[in-house]
C-alpha positions as CSV (number, residue, x, y, z in Angstrom):
1,M,62.7,20.9,-37.4
2,N,61.8,23.8,-39.7
3,S,62.4,27.3,-38.4
4,P,59.0,28.9,-37.4
5,I,57.5,31.2,-39.9
6,I,56.1,34.6,-38.7
7,P,54.0,36.7,-41.2
8,I,55.3,40.2,-41.6
9,K,52.0,41.7,-40.3
10,Q,52.5,39.8,-37.0
11,L,55.9,41.1,-36.2
12,T,56.2,42.8,-32.8
13,H,56.8,46.5,-32.5
14,S,60.4,45.9,-31.6
15,Q,60.9,43.9,-34.8
16,R,59.6,46.7,-37.0
17,P,61.7,49.4,-38.5
18,I,63.1,51.9,-36.1
19,D,65.2,54.5,-38.0
20,H,63.7,55.3,-41.4
21,S,66.9,57.2,-42.4
22,L,68.6,53.8,-42.9
23,I,68.7,51.9,-46.1
24,G,67.9,48.2,-46.4
25,S,70.2,45.8,-48.2
26,C,67.5,45.1,-50.9
27,S,67.0,48.9,-51.4
28,L,70.8,49.3,-51.7
29,I,70.9,46.8,-54.6
30,R,68.0,48.5,-56.3
31,H,69.3,52.0,-55.8
32,L,72.7,51.1,-57.2
33,S,71.0,49.3,-60.1
34,F,68.8,52.3,-60.8
35,I,71.9,54.6,-61.0
36,I,73.8,52.1,-63.2
37,R,70.8,51.6,-65.6
38,H,70.3,55.3,-66.0
39,C,73.9,56.3,-66.3
40,P,75.2,55.9,-69.9
41,C,78.7,56.6,-68.7
42,I,78.5,53.3,-66.7
43,T,76.4,51.1,-69.0
44,G,77.9,52.4,-72.2
45,D,76.2,52.4,-75.6
46,T,78.2,49.6,-77.2
47,Y,79.9,46.4,-76.2
48,A,83.4,45.3,-77.1
49,T,83.2,43.3,-80.3
50,H,83.8,39.6,-80.1
51,G,83.3,38.4,-83.7
52,S,80.4,40.5,-84.8
53,P,79.1,43.8,-83.3
54,R,76.7,43.5,-80.4
55,P,74.4,46.4,-79.7
56,A,73.6,47.3,-76.1
57,T,70.0,47.5,-75.0
58,P,69.3,51.2,-74.2
59,G,68.8,51.8,-70.5
60,V,69.6,48.3,-69.4
61,S,72.6,47.5,-67.3
62,P,74.8,44.6,-68.6
63,L,74.8,43.3,-65.0
64,W,71.2,43.3,-64.0
65,R,67.8,43.4,-65.7
66,Y,64.7,44.2,-63.9
67,Q,61.1,43.3,-64.9
68,K,58.1,44.8,-63.2
69,R,55.2,42.4,-62.4
70,H,52.3,44.9,-62.3
71,S,50.0,42.3,-60.9
72,N,51.6,42.3,-57.4
73,R,54.1,45.2,-57.8
74,N,57.0,43.0,-56.9
75,I,60.3,43.5,-58.7
76,T,62.1,40.4,-59.9
77,K,65.7,40.5,-60.8
78,T,67.3,38.3,-63.3
79,R,71.1,37.9,-63.5
80,A,72.2,38.6,-67.0
81,V,74.5,35.6,-66.9
82,S,74.3,35.2,-70.6
83,Q,75.9,38.6,-71.1
84,V,78.7,37.7,-68.7
85,I,79.4,34.0,-68.9
86,Q,79.4,32.6,-72.4
87,P,81.8,31.0,-74.9
88,L,83.5,33.8,-76.8
89,P,84.2,33.6,-80.5
90,P,87.7,34.7,-81.6
91,F,88.7,38.2,-80.7
92,T,89.1,40.5,-83.7
93,L,91.6,43.3,-83.1
94,H,89.9,46.2,-84.9
95,Y,92.8,48.5,-84.0
96,S,95.4,45.9,-84.8
97,P,98.0,47.1,-87.3
98,F,97.4,43.9,-89.2
99,P,94.5,41.5,-89.7
100,V,94.7,38.9,-86.9
101,T,91.9,37.0,-85.1
102,L,93.2,35.7,-81.8
103,P,91.7,32.3,-81.0
104,P,90.4,32.1,-77.5
105,R,91.3,28.4,-77.1
106,I,94.6,28.9,-75.2
107,V,93.1,30.1,-72.0
108,Y,92.5,29.0,-68.4
109,N,88.7,28.8,-68.5
110,S,86.0,28.4,-65.9
111,A,86.4,24.7,-66.0
112,N,90.1,25.0,-65.0
113,S,91.3,23.8,-68.3
114,F,93.9,25.2,-70.6
115,S,91.4,25.5,-73.4
116,G,88.8,27.8,-74.9
117,G,85.7,29.4,-73.5
118,S,84.8,32.3,-71.2
119,M,87.0,33.3,-68.4
120,H,87.5,36.1,-65.8
121,M,89.7,39.0,-66.8
122,K,91.9,38.3,-63.8
123,R,92.8,34.9,-65.4
124,V,93.4,36.5,-68.8
125,R,95.9,38.9,-67.2
126,T,97.4,36.1,-65.2
127,W,98.1,33.8,-68.1
128,A,99.3,36.7,-70.3
129,L,101.9,37.5,-67.7
130,L,102.8,33.9,-67.2
131,A,103.3,33.5,-71.0
132,A,105.3,36.6,-71.1
133,L,107.6,35.6,-68.3
134,A,107.9,32.1,-69.6
135,I,109.1,33.3,-73.0
136,A,111.2,36.0,-71.5
137,P,112.6,35.0,-68.0
138,V,113.9,38.1,-66.4
139,T,115.7,39.7,-63.5
140,S,115.4,43.4,-62.7
141,F,117.1,46.4,-64.1
142,G,114.7,49.3,-63.5
143,Q,111.2,50.6,-64.0
144,T,111.9,49.8,-67.6
145,L,112.0,52.8,-70.0
146,A,110.1,55.0,-67.6
147,D,112.8,57.6,-68.1
148,K,112.0,57.6,-71.9
149,L,108.2,58.2,-71.5
150,P,106.7,61.7,-71.3
151,K,105.3,63.1,-68.1
152,D,101.7,63.0,-69.5
153,T,101.7,59.2,-69.2
154,I,98.4,58.1,-67.6
155,A,99.1,54.3,-67.6
156,Y,102.4,52.4,-68.0
157,V,103.4,48.8,-68.2
158,G,107.1,47.8,-68.3
159,W,109.1,44.6,-68.3
160,A,112.8,44.0,-68.4
161,G,112.9,41.4,-71.2
162,A,115.1,38.4,-71.8
163,K,118.2,40.4,-72.2
164,A,118.2,40.8,-68.4
165,V,118.3,37.0,-67.8
166,G,120.2,36.2,-64.7
167,P,120.7,33.5,-62.0
168,A,117.5,34.5,-60.2
169,Y,115.2,33.0,-62.8
170,E,117.4,30.0,-63.3
171,Q,117.1,28.9,-59.6
172,S,113.4,29.8,-59.3
173,H,110.4,27.6,-58.6
174,F,108.8,29.3,-61.7
175,K,111.5,27.9,-64.1
176,G,111.2,24.5,-62.5
177,L,107.5,24.5,-62.9
178,L,107.6,25.6,-66.5
179,D,110.3,23.1,-67.4
180,A,108.3,20.3,-65.8
181,M,105.3,21.3,-67.9
182,D,107.4,21.9,-71.0
183,F,105.5,25.1,-71.2
184,Q,107.4,27.0,-73.8
185,K,107.0,24.2,-76.3
186,Q,103.4,23.6,-75.5
187,F,102.6,27.3,-75.8
188,A,104.4,27.5,-79.2
189,D,102.6,24.4,-80.4
190,A,99.3,25.9,-79.4
191,I,100.0,29.0,-81.4
192,Q,101.1,27.0,-84.4
193,H,98.0,24.8,-84.1
194,N,95.7,27.7,-84.3
195,V,97.7,29.4,-87.1
196,A,97.5,26.2,-89.1
197,K,93.7,26.1,-88.7
198,E,93.3,29.7,-90.1
199,T,92.1,29.6,-93.7
200,D,92.2,33.4,-94.4
201,A,95.6,34.1,-96.0
202,A,95.7,37.7,-94.7
203,K,94.8,36.7,-91.1
204,K,97.3,33.8,-91.3
205,E,100.1,36.2,-92.4
206,G,98.9,38.6,-89.6
207,A,99.1,35.9,-87.0
208,A,102.6,35.0,-88.0
209,L,103.7,38.6,-87.8
210,F,101.9,39.0,-84.5
211,R,103.9,36.1,-83.1
212,E,107.2,37.5,-84.5
213,L,106.4,40.9,-82.9
214,G,105.5,39.2,-79.6
215,D,108.7,37.2,-79.5
216,A,110.8,40.3,-80.1
217,V,109.0,42.4,-77.5
218,F,109.0,39.7,-74.8
219,N,112.7,39.3,-75.3
220,A,113.6,43.0,-75.1
221,P,113.2,45.7,-72.5
222,S,109.7,47.1,-73.4
223,A,107.0,49.5,-72.2
224,I,103.5,50.4,-73.0
225,Y,102.4,54.0,-72.9
226,F,98.9,55.4,-72.6
227,G,98.5,59.1,-72.7
228,G,94.8,59.5,-72.6
229,L,92.5,60.5,-75.5
230,D,92.9,63.2,-78.1
231,L,89.8,65.3,-78.3
232,T,90.5,67.3,-81.4
233,N,87.3,65.8,-82.7
234,P,85.1,65.3,-79.6
235,Q,82.8,63.0,-81.6
236,K,85.7,60.6,-82.3
237,P,88.2,60.6,-79.4
238,Q,91.5,59.0,-80.5
239,P,93.7,57.0,-78.1
240,K,97.3,58.1,-77.5
241,L,98.9,54.7,-77.2
242,A,102.4,53.3,-78.0
243,L,104.6,50.3,-77.5
244,V,108.3,51.1,-77.1
245,S,110.7,48.2,-77.3
246,M,114.5,48.3,-77.2
247,M,115.0,45.2,-79.4
248,G,118.1,46.5,-81.4
249,N,118.2,48.4,-84.6
250,Q,118.5,45.5,-87.0
251,Q,115.4,43.6,-85.6
252,A,113.5,46.9,-85.2
253,T,114.1,47.9,-88.8
254,A,113.1,44.5,-90.1
255,L,109.9,44.4,-88.1
256,A,108.9,48.0,-89.0
257,A,109.4,47.2,-92.7
258,K,106.9,44.3,-92.3
259,L,104.4,46.1,-90.1
260,N,103.9,49.3,-92.0
261,P,102.8,47.8,-95.4
262,M,100.4,45.5,-93.5
263,I,99.1,48.5,-91.5
264,E,98.5,50.5,-94.7
265,K,96.9,47.5,-96.5
266,N,94.4,46.9,-93.8
267,K,93.7,50.5,-92.7
268,K,90.1,51.3,-92.0
269,P,88.7,54.7,-92.6
270,D,87.6,55.3,-89.0
271,A,90.6,53.6,-87.3
272,P,93.1,55.8,-85.5
273,E,96.4,56.4,-87.2
274,T,98.8,53.5,-86.6
275,K,102.5,53.3,-87.6
276,A,105.7,51.6,-86.7
277,Y,109.0,53.5,-86.8
278,V,112.6,53.0,-85.6
279,V,114.7,55.3,-83.5
280,G,118.2,53.9,-82.9
281,N,117.8,50.6,-81.1
282,Y,114.1,51.1,-80.4
283,M,111.0,50.2,-82.3
284,I,107.8,52.2,-81.6
285,L,104.4,51.0,-82.6
286,S,102.0,53.9,-82.0
287,V,98.2,54.1,-82.2
288,G,96.5,57.5,-82.5
289,P,98.3,60.8,-82.0
290,A,100.7,59.4,-79.5
291,A,103.7,61.3,-78.4
292,D,106.6,61.4,-80.8
293,F,109.4,59.4,-79.2
294,T,112.1,60.4,-81.7
295,A,113.6,63.2,-79.7
296,P,113.3,61.5,-76.2
297,L,114.9,58.3,-77.5
298,T,117.7,60.2,-79.4
299,N,118.6,63.0,-77.0
300,G,116.7,62.2,-73.9
301,L,113.9,64.3,-72.2
302,K,114.6,67.6,-70.5
303,A,114.9,67.6,-66.7
304,G,111.6,67.0,-65.1
305,E,109.8,66.0,-68.3
306,S,110.0,62.2,-68.0
307,L,107.5,59.8,-66.3
308,A,110.2,58.5,-64.0
309,E,110.7,62.0,-62.5
310,Q,107.1,62.7,-61.7
311,P,106.2,63.0,-58.0
312,A,103.0,60.9,-58.4
313,F,105.0,58.1,-60.2
314,K,107.7,58.1,-57.4
315,A,105.1,58.2,-54.7
316,A,103.2,55.3,-56.2
317,F,106.2,52.9,-56.3
318,A,107.4,54.1,-52.9
319,G,104.0,53.1,-51.6
320,A,104.5,49.7,-53.3
321,G,107.7,49.2,-51.4
322,V,110.1,49.9,-54.3
323,K,113.1,51.7,-52.8
324,A,115.3,54.1,-54.8
325,G,117.8,52.1,-56.8
326,Q,115.6,49.0,-56.8
327,S,114.5,47.7,-60.2
328,P,111.5,45.4,-60.6
329,A,111.3,42.8,-63.4
330,A,107.8,43.9,-64.2
331,A,105.9,47.0,-63.2
332,M,102.6,48.7,-63.8
333,Y,101.4,52.2,-63.0
334,M,98.2,54.3,-63.4
335,D,97.7,57.9,-62.6
336,G,94.2,57.8,-61.1
337,E,93.7,61.5,-60.9
338,A,94.7,62.0,-64.5
339,L,92.5,59.1,-65.7
340,I,89.4,60.5,-64.0
341,K,90.2,63.9,-65.5
342,A,90.6,62.3,-69.0
343,I,87.2,60.7,-68.6
344,D,85.8,64.0,-67.4
345,D,87.1,65.7,-70.5
346,V,85.6,63.1,-72.8
347,V,82.2,63.2,-71.1
348,T,82.2,67.1,-71.1
349,A,83.2,67.3,-74.8
350,G,80.7,64.6,-75.8
351,P,77.2,65.0,-77.1
352,D,75.4,63.0,-74.4
353,A,73.7,65.3,-71.9
354,A,72.7,62.4,-69.7
355,A,76.4,61.3,-69.4
356,R,77.4,64.8,-68.5
357,R,74.8,64.8,-65.8
358,N,75.4,61.3,-64.4
359,W,79.2,60.9,-64.6
360,P,79.9,63.4,-61.7
361,L,77.2,61.5,-59.6
362,A,78.9,58.2,-60.4
363,V,82.3,59.5,-59.4
364,E,80.9,60.8,-56.1
365,L,79.0,57.7,-55.3
366,M,81.9,55.4,-56.0
367,G,84.4,57.7,-54.3
368,L,86.7,57.8,-57.3
369,D,87.6,61.4,-56.6
370,G,89.6,60.0,-53.7
371,L,91.9,57.9,-56.0
372,K,95.4,59.2,-56.5
373,Q,97.5,56.4,-58.2
374,I,97.9,52.7,-58.6
375,A,101.2,50.8,-58.8
376,W,102.4,47.2,-58.9
377,S,105.9,45.6,-59.2
378,G,107.2,42.1,-59.2
379,N,110.6,40.4,-59.1
380,F,112.2,37.0,-58.3
381,D,113.2,36.6,-54.7
382,G,115.4,33.5,-54.2
383,K,113.3,30.6,-55.5
384,N,110.1,32.5,-55.1
385,W,108.3,35.4,-56.8
386,A,107.6,38.5,-54.7
387,S,105.2,41.3,-55.6
388,E,104.0,44.6,-54.1
389,G,101.0,46.8,-54.9
390,F,99.8,50.2,-53.8
391,I,96.6,52.2,-54.2
392,G,97.2,55.9,-53.3
393,M,94.1,57.4,-51.7
394,K,93.2,60.8,-50.4
395,G,92.0,61.3,-46.8
396,T,88.3,60.9,-47.5
397,R,87.7,57.3,-48.7
398,T,84.1,56.5,-49.6
399,G,82.3,54.2,-52.1
400,L,84.7,51.7,-53.7
401,L,87.7,53.1,-52.0
402,G,85.9,52.6,-48.7
403,F,86.2,48.9,-49.1
404,F,90.0,49.2,-49.1
405,D,90.0,51.5,-46.1
406,A,89.7,48.9,-43.4
407,K,90.8,48.8,-39.8
408,P,93.6,46.4,-38.7
409,M,92.8,42.9,-37.8
410,S,91.9,42.3,-34.2
411,E,94.2,40.4,-31.9
412,G,93.2,36.8,-31.9
413,T,91.8,36.8,-35.4
414,L,94.5,34.3,-36.6
415,K,93.7,32.1,-33.7
416,L,90.3,31.3,-35.3
417,V,92.0,29.5,-38.1
418,P,93.2,25.9,-37.4
419,A,96.9,25.2,-37.8
420,G,96.0,22.4,-40.3
421,A,94.1,24.7,-42.7
422,S,95.2,24.2,-46.3
423,W,94.3,27.8,-47.1
424,A,92.9,30.8,-45.2
425,G,92.2,34.5,-45.3
426,A,90.5,37.4,-43.5
427,L,88.4,40.2,-44.7
428,R,86.6,43.2,-43.3
429,F,83.2,44.5,-44.4
430,D,81.7,47.4,-42.6
431,G,78.1,47.4,-43.8
432,G,77.2,50.3,-41.4
433,R,79.8,52.5,-43.0
434,L,78.6,51.7,-46.4
435,L,75.1,52.7,-45.5
436,E,76.4,55.9,-43.9
437,D,78.3,56.7,-47.1
438,L,75.1,56.2,-49.1
439,R,73.1,58.4,-46.7
440,N,75.7,61.2,-47.0
441,F,75.6,60.9,-50.8
442,V,71.8,61.0,-51.0
443,A,71.8,64.0,-48.7
444,T,73.6,66.0,-51.5
445,Q,70.9,65.2,-54.0
446,D,67.6,66.8,-54.8
447,E,64.5,66.3,-52.6
448,N,62.9,63.8,-54.9
449,T,66.0,61.5,-54.8
450,Q,66.0,61.8,-51.0
451,R,62.3,60.9,-50.8
452,L,62.8,57.9,-53.1
453,F,65.8,56.8,-51.0
454,D,63.7,57.0,-47.8
455,F,60.9,55.1,-49.4
456,M,63.1,52.2,-50.6
457,M,64.8,52.0,-47.2
458,Q,61.4,51.9,-45.4
459,R,60.2,49.1,-47.7
460,A,63.3,47.0,-47.2
461,E,63.3,47.3,-43.4
462,M,59.5,46.6,-43.2
463,T,60.1,43.5,-45.4
464,L,63.0,42.2,-43.2
465,G,61.5,43.4,-39.9
466,L,64.9,44.8,-39.0
467,D,66.7,48.1,-38.6
468,I,69.5,47.0,-40.9
469,K,72.2,49.0,-39.3
470,K,71.2,48.8,-35.7
471,D,69.8,45.3,-35.6
472,F,72.2,43.6,-38.1
473,F,75.4,45.3,-39.1
474,D,76.1,46.8,-35.7
475,V,75.7,43.5,-33.9
476,I,77.3,41.1,-36.5
477,G,80.6,42.9,-36.7
478,D,82.8,43.6,-39.6
479,E,85.7,41.1,-39.4
480,F,85.5,37.6,-40.9
481,V,88.1,34.8,-41.3
482,Y,87.7,31.9,-43.7
483,Y,89.6,28.8,-44.4
484,G,89.6,25.4,-46.0
485,N,90.2,22.5,-43.7
486,A,90.5,19.0,-45.2
487,D,90.3,17.4,-41.7
488,A,86.7,18.5,-41.4
489,A,85.2,17.1,-44.6
490,G,87.8,15.1,-46.5
491,N,89.2,18.0,-48.7
492,S,89.7,21.7,-48.2
493,L,86.9,22.8,-50.6
494,K,84.2,20.9,-48.8
495,G,85.8,22.0,-45.6
496,F,85.3,25.7,-46.4
497,T,84.5,27.5,-43.1
498,M,83.9,31.1,-42.1
499,V,84.0,32.5,-38.6
500,A,83.2,36.0,-37.1
501,K,83.4,37.3,-33.6
502,L,80.1,38.9,-32.9
503,K,79.6,42.3,-31.3
504,D,76.3,41.2,-29.7
505,A,75.7,37.4,-30.0
506,K,72.1,37.5,-28.6
507,K,71.0,40.3,-31.0
508,A,72.8,38.7,-33.9
509,D,71.1,35.4,-33.3
510,A,67.7,37.2,-33.3
511,A,68.5,39.0,-36.5
512,L,69.7,35.9,-38.4
513,N,66.6,34.0,-37.2
514,T,64.3,36.7,-38.5
515,I,66.0,36.7,-41.9
516,E,65.9,32.9,-41.9
517,Q,62.1,32.9,-41.2
518,L,61.6,35.4,-44.0
519,L,63.6,33.2,-46.4
520,N,61.6,30.1,-45.5
521,A,58.3,31.9,-45.8
522,T,59.3,33.2,-49.3
523,E,60.4,29.7,-50.4
524,Q,57.2,28.1,-49.1
525,M,55.0,30.7,-51.0
526,R,57.0,29.8,-54.1
527,N,56.7,26.0,-53.6
528,P,54.8,24.7,-50.6
529,E,56.5,21.3,-50.9
530,S,60.0,22.7,-51.2
531,K,62.9,20.6,-50.0
532,R,65.2,23.7,-49.6
533,L,63.9,25.1,-46.3
534,L,66.4,26.0,-43.7
535,K,66.0,23.6,-40.7
536,T,67.4,23.6,-37.2
537,T,68.7,20.9,-34.9
538,T,70.0,21.3,-31.3
539,A,72.8,19.4,-29.6
540,G,73.6,19.6,-25.9
541,E,71.6,21.0,-23.1
542,G,71.4,24.2,-21.1
543,D,74.2,26.7,-21.5
544,N,76.1,24.1,-23.6
545,A,73.3,23.8,-26.2
546,I,74.2,24.7,-29.8
547,T,71.6,25.2,-32.5
548,Y,72.6,24.3,-36.0
549,H,70.8,25.9,-39.0
550,S,71.2,24.0,-42.2
551,Q,69.9,23.7,-45.8
552,T,70.3,20.5,-47.8
553,L,71.7,20.9,-51.3
554,P,73.0,18.3,-53.8
555,D,76.7,18.9,-53.2
556,A,76.7,20.5,-49.7
557,Q,74.8,21.2,-46.5
558,P,75.4,24.9,-45.7
559,T,75.2,25.3,-41.9
560,W,75.6,28.1,-39.4
561,A,75.6,28.3,-35.7
562,I,76.4,30.7,-32.9
563,H,78.6,29.6,-30.0
564,D,80.5,31.5,-27.3
565,G,80.1,34.9,-29.0
566,H,81.2,33.6,-32.5
567,W,79.3,32.9,-35.7
568,F,80.3,29.8,-37.5
569,F,79.5,28.9,-41.1
570,A,80.6,25.8,-43.1
571,L,79.4,23.7,-46.1
572,S,78.4,20.9,-43.7
573,E,77.3,20.5,-40.1
574,A,80.4,18.5,-39.5
575,G,82.5,21.5,-40.6
576,V,80.8,23.8,-38.1
577,K,81.3,21.3,-35.3
578,A,85.0,21.0,-36.3
579,A,85.4,24.8,-36.2
580,I,83.9,25.0,-32.8
581,A,86.1,22.2,-31.5
582,Q,89.2,23.8,-33.0
583,R,88.6,27.1,-31.3
584,Q,88.2,25.3,-28.0
585,K,91.4,23.3,-28.6
586,G,93.4,26.4,-29.4
587,D,96.0,25.3,-32.0
588,S,95.9,27.9,-34.8
589,L,97.5,29.2,-38.0
590,A,99.3,31.9,-35.9
591,D,101.5,29.1,-34.5
592,S,102.3,27.6,-38.0
593,P,106.1,27.9,-38.7
594,A,105.5,28.2,-42.5
595,F,102.9,31.1,-42.0
596,K,105.1,32.9,-39.4
597,D,108.2,32.7,-41.6
598,L,106.4,34.1,-44.6
599,K,104.7,36.9,-42.6
600,K,108.1,37.8,-41.2
601,K,109.6,37.8,-44.7
602,L,106.9,40.3,-45.8
603,G,107.8,42.7,-43.0
604,D,105.3,41.5,-40.4
605,P,102.9,44.4,-41.1
606,I,99.8,45.2,-39.0
607,M,97.4,43.5,-41.4
608,T,93.9,44.5,-42.4
609,S,93.5,41.2,-44.3
610,F,95.6,38.3,-45.7
611,S,95.4,35.3,-48.0
612,Y,97.4,32.2,-47.3
613,S,97.8,28.9,-49.3
614,D,99.8,25.9,-48.4
615,M,100.3,24.8,-52.0
616,P,102.1,21.6,-51.4
617,K,99.2,20.5,-49.2
618,M,96.6,21.7,-51.7
619,A,98.4,20.1,-54.7
620,P,96.4,16.9,-54.9
621,E,93.1,18.8,-54.9
622,A,94.2,21.4,-57.4
623,Y,95.7,18.7,-59.7
624,Q,92.5,16.7,-59.6
625,L,90.3,19.7,-60.3
626,I,92.5,21.0,-63.2
627,S,92.8,17.5,-64.7
628,A,89.1,16.9,-64.7
629,G,88.5,20.3,-66.4
630,M,91.1,19.5,-69.0
631,T,89.6,16.1,-69.7
632,K,86.1,17.6,-70.0
633,A,87.3,20.4,-72.4
634,K,89.1,17.9,-74.6
635,A,86.0,15.7,-74.9
636,E,83.9,18.8,-75.7
637,R,86.3,20.4,-78.2
638,P,88.5,17.6,-79.6
639,D,89.7,19.8,-82.5
640,D,91.2,22.4,-80.3
641,F,94.8,22.4,-78.9
642,H,94.9,21.2,-75.3
643,M,97.9,21.4,-73.1
644,T,98.8,18.4,-71.0
645,L,99.9,18.2,-67.4
646,P,102.9,16.1,-66.2
647,P,102.5,13.7,-63.3
648,L,101.9,15.5,-59.9
649,D,105.2,14.2,-58.6
650,A,107.0,16.2,-61.2
651,L,105.3,19.4,-60.1
652,K,105.4,19.1,-56.3
653,P,109.1,20.0,-55.9
654,H,108.4,23.4,-57.4
655,L,105.5,24.3,-55.1
656,A,105.8,26.3,-51.9
657,P,103.4,28.1,-49.4
658,A,102.2,31.5,-50.6
659,L,101.1,34.5,-48.5
660,D,99.6,37.9,-49.5
661,V,99.2,40.6,-46.8
662,Y,97.4,43.9,-47.0
663,W,97.3,47.0,-44.8
664,V,96.2,50.6,-44.9
665,D,97.8,53.8,-43.8
666,K,97.5,57.6,-44.4
667,D,98.9,57.2,-47.9
668,G,96.6,54.4,-49.1
669,W,96.2,50.7,-49.4
670,H,99.3,48.4,-49.6
671,G,99.7,44.8,-50.6
672,K,102.7,42.5,-50.5
673,G,103.0,38.9,-51.4
674,V,105.3,36.0,-52.0
675,G,104.7,32.6,-53.7
676,P,106.4,30.0,-55.8
677,F,105.6,31.7,-59.1
678,P,103.9,34.9,-60.5
679,M,100.2,35.1,-59.8
680,S,100.3,31.9,-57.8
681,N,97.0,33.0,-56.2
682,I,95.2,31.6,-59.2
683,L,95.7,28.2,-57.5
684,S,94.5,29.5,-54.1
685,G,91.7,27.8,-52.2
686,E,89.5,30.9,-52.8
687,S,90.1,30.7,-56.6
688,M,89.4,26.9,-56.7
689,L,86.2,27.3,-54.7
690,M,85.0,30.1,-56.9
691,T,85.7,27.9,-60.0
692,V,83.7,25.0,-58.6
693,L,80.8,27.3,-57.7
694,G,81.0,28.9,-61.2
695,Q,80.7,25.4,-62.8
696,N,77.4,25.0,-60.9
697,M,75.9,28.3,-61.9
698,P,73.5,28.5,-64.9
699,Q,75.3,29.4,-68.1
700,G,72.3,31.2,-69.6
701,P,68.6,31.7,-69.5
702,G,66.3,28.7,-69.4
703,A,65.2,26.2,-66.8
704,G,66.2,22.6,-66.5
705,R,70.0,23.2,-66.6
706,P,72.0,21.1,-64.2
707,G,71.9,22.5,-60.7
708,R,68.5,24.2,-61.3
709,R,65.0,23.3,-60.2
710,N,63.0,21.6,-62.8
711,N,59.3,22.1,-63.6
712,N,58.2,19.1,-61.5
713,N,59.2,20.8,-58.2
714,N,61.8,18.1,-57.6
715,P,65.0,18.9,-55.6
716,P,67.6,20.5,-57.8
717,Q,70.0,18.1,-59.5
718,P,73.8,18.5,-59.1
719,A,75.7,19.9,-62.0
720,P,78.7,17.9,-63.3
721,G,82.0,18.9,-61.7
722,G,80.6,19.7,-58.3
723,L,82.7,19.8,-55.1
724,P,85.3,17.0,-55.4
């Protein structure tokens, strides 16, 4: 039956707002959006150029747009999906030392295909790293060239290069996987295919030189240096950026001789100064007034003057688990305090008064003044790839940093995950703490801001009929586990399940029912004949009765229930029933030999969260999803280069379970992981689920797209590529 609908005006006194100093979830979104939309330092005045320049709309956030309907004073929000998810034209490198347009067709896009289109930056970084490691398999010999970079380095990326090849790579799952895919040949063929399609002679020459430079850098110990921005002319800040590569004098000299004429030929009046020069066995490609590396690379830096000797650099990699004498194959570092100061300097020296006013507020709201440094390192570990990360944080952790500052997982959390789960994870979200941080922030603002805050909070709580902190966050709890269980629904994606131990099950049930009633009332006002109402069914009797709340959608039936002090959610009623039965049965991931072995290998830390993937078990699903995406991409873009997959049997021997664990201490947030290849979490269950959900999201404005309601009030139609 449908959940009963209670008009807001008929809510009892106990259901009405209690503490008007609390902020509602709707108000929170609006408050953050208000700050973002009115803070130029966040929204920015221009977008990165993809093809042709694209001006920003003044005062409009690239994430959310709001439109007031003056007739009923409601505020509707429209996700600016078209600004975020759209096919990208070729990227033109305006600061490139030579004219080269990089085709976006060799990427892992939202359809899980090795082809063109839009994609998340996480996947861009992932495939860039995979390509680099594929071309230059490495073992470790230090935080590469950190002793050659100056102490003013704000950001650093280093990799050992192919000259450090050793037995670790040769015996790795990563090499076996790349060999099975014939990756190096396919990657080279893809580049050649796109170069051959280029008709502009200058760009074609630039692309060839870009590839030559890339080959040389990937095969040599190399580092990227970023020293902030030069503010000699505050109206036109210049980046201090350099690539330093120890490729040998002969190759360095030959490349510099090709680069400099092309740099000079294509130099633009407003572009920062760019040059290539050689110092011994090193080639340096610098952009802007970067540090001169001639003396450091010739005679070395004075004691205490190198990046490698800086306390912040040492502390960051110590936090990432890199011991003295250890040398990762790849490493990244960012001095958070120096970066925030650099932005401060740019904003202070700039002409925008609004930016000078709003930037400190944004830093305080997001808690960025608590950031110290960030570090990451990776190396081969037997057949696997191991990585460690660290975010150094000060004692007070609010805003964004507050999300990382979580309490350890409770005892018994792992027992909520069935032993047969293909993938699983845990997370903490303390909504009450977030609201408290916002209250503390608003308390530092002027009286008008505080009054606006109180008004938005009151409206939100009156709409929901809840004291959001007391009646919702404080009774729901802050610890959640999730997993994919193929035994429940045929495959792990359809078997997605989330479980939370409630602090007060009775009050949580009342709060969730109140929200459900509001959602149903809103949906019925929009469409009286809607097929999307949340409905309830009850199984069992007396104390054993369980009420299932579900909504029917084309590809799933999202369902939740509360049983024995726990909240269960799954993409089907069968999934919720399976989760309840599993908890009563007792067999859990905590007893899995593969999970226990990996956790022990990672030091068995007191975890705040984790992410686990049984990749051999998930392989058929992942293979099916990727193959379908590649087939679709090939049909849509037949003229592009498309990589091919070998048979699944050829890939299976090179897959292994993967585990990432995270914990927090007085120094900051730590992460440590092991998997069959670098960035193996791109094939985790979470990533696959997000990909499938992304395929069903609207790709731009306009009704009638697959998965959206049409104008005839019919149920929404499924989009192609739904849950397999």
